[in-house]
C-alpha positions, 0 to 999 in steps of 0.5 A, a space after each residue: 604395075 604389078 604390085 599387089 594392092 589390097 585395101 584391108 578395111 572391111 575385110 577383117 572377117 576373112 582373116 585371123 589376126 594375131 593377138 599380141 599384148 601391147 606394152 603401154 607407151 609404145 610409140 605409135 599405139 592406137 590413140 585414145 578411146 575415141 578411136 583416132 588412129 595414127 594415119 589415114 593410110 598405111 602402105 606396106 611396101 616401098 616399091 613402085 606400086 606402094 610409093 605411087 599410092 602413098 604419094 598420091 594419097 598424100 597429095 590429096 591431103 591424107 596423112 600417110 606412112 610407108 612401111 618397107 623392109 627387105 629380107 636379105 636373100 639367102 646369099 645376104 643381098 639386101 637393098 634400099 627403098 624403091 622395090 624390085 624395079 629400082 634395085 634388082 630389076 628394070 634399072 640395073 638390068 638396063 644399065 648392064 644391057 647398055 654395057 653389053 651394047 657398048 661392047 658390041 659397038 666397040 667390036 663394030 668400030 673398026 669397020 667404021 674407021 675407028 682404030 680400036 685394039 681388039 679384044 677389049 676387056 670388060 671390068 665387071 667391078 667398075 661396071 657394078 660399082 657404077 650401077 650400084 651407086 646409081 641405084 643408091 642415088 635412086 633409093 635416096 631420091 625416093 626417100 626425099 620424095 616421101 619427105 617432101 610430101 610429108 609421108 612418114 617412112 618406116 624401115 621395119 618388117 611389119 606384121 598385123 596386130 589387128 585390122 587397123 594396126 601393124 607392129 614392127 621392130 626398129 633397128 634399136 630393138 624398139 617395138 613400133 605400133 602403127 595404126 591406120 584407117 586403111 592399110 594397103 599391101 603392096 609387097 610384090 614378090 621374090 625369086 624362088 629357089 628350087 629347094 628340092 634340088 640338092 645344093 640349090 640354096 647353098 650355092 646358087 644365086 638369083 636376080 636378087 643377087 646378080 646386080 649386086 655382085 662385087 666380082 664377075 660371075 664368070 662362067 654362068 649357068 642360067 636355069 630357067 627360060 623366063 624373060 628374067 633368065 633370057 635378059 640376064 643371060 643376054 647381058 652376061 653374054 654381051 659383056 663376054 662371059 661364057 653363058 649357058 641357059 638350061 631350059 626344061 621345056 619351052 622358052 618364054 611360056 605364055 608369050 608368042 612362040 614364034 617370037 620366042 623362037 626368034 629370040 632364042 635364035 638371035 641369042 644363040 647366034 651371039 654366043 649364048 649356049 642352050 641346054 634344051 629339055 634338061 632339068 638340074 638335079 644337084 649342085 655341089 662345090 668342087 675343091 677348086 671352087 667351081 660348081 659342078 651341076 648334074 642334070 638329066 636330059 629329059 628326052 634321052 633320060 641320060 645324066 650329064 654334068 658340067 662345071 660353072 663359076 655361078 649358077 643363077 636360078 631364074 624359074 617361076 617367081 614366088 609371091 611374097 608371103 602377104 598373110 596378115 600375120 607376116 607382112 614381109 618384103 616390100 618389092 614391086 612386082 612378080 618378077 620381072 620388068 
C-alpha cells in the first residue's frame, strides 16, 4: 500500500494554517466551547489506503468521515470513489490485459483444432464499456461499505482551516466545515505531464485517461519506460494496436536490469516497437487530425519525427499537492500498481 498516511495531530507547529472567516451556522462547524469535534477521525483521500484506514477505525468504534475528490485530468477525465487502483490502475489494467491475452489465445486456437477465421477484429468500444461499468460497480461497492460501517462520505475538495478543521464546497456551492480530533492525509499521486515539451499538455493523455477512452487510441506512442509505460504498451499491442515506446535511457529504472532486458525483448518479439535513447521535444496536431511528434536521438543528436493517433505520457509520477492549505485528489499510490 503506497498511499501516504500522515497523522496531523501534534504537528501544527510545522505548518502554516490558512486563516479563514467562518460564517455562522455553516454545517460541520466546530461545536461549542467545550471543544467537541464532529469526528474522532477524518481521512482525506478515498483510495485503498484511506478507505482501509477509515473502515478499520470505524470497526474499532470511532466516529469517522472520509473526504474524497477527483480533480479532472487535463483532458477532463474523472472517476468515482476508490482511488487509483480501482479506477485508473490495477483493476482496469488487468481487465485490458485479459482482453489482450484472449486475443493471443484466439490466434493459437487453430493449432488446437478450433476453426477460427483469422484475423479476429477487436472492438475497443465494447471492451471499454465493460471495463468502465465494472469499475463503476466497484465505486458503488465502496460507498456501500462505508455506509455499512457508518463512515460518513463527503465528495468535496478539502483545504485546511486549522489543525483540526478542513473546509470544502459541496456541489450546490454550500461551504462545509468538518472538524476531527485526528486528520489523516491519504491522497496518493497523479501522473505528471512534461510541460516543458510543446504540445504535451494540449495533445497528450496519461494513464488517468487511457482506461476511460470511448474510442480506440489507434496508433500510440508511449513516452517513458516505467512499469506503467510497459504495462499500457503491452495491452495496446496485445489487442492489435500499432504501439511504440520511446525510452530516454534505461527501462524499469530501479528494477533488476537483467529482468528488465528480458521484458523488453519479450515485448519486442510480440510487436511492440522501441525508440531507444530518444527524447520528445514537440507535439503538434496535423490538419488530418493525427499528432506529429518531434524527438531527438540523444546518441546521434539528430532530430526525427513520426505521426501517431495518441501520445501517452508515462513518465515519473507527481505526488499530490498535500500541503495543509490545499488538499487535493484522493487517490491510492504513486503510480502504479
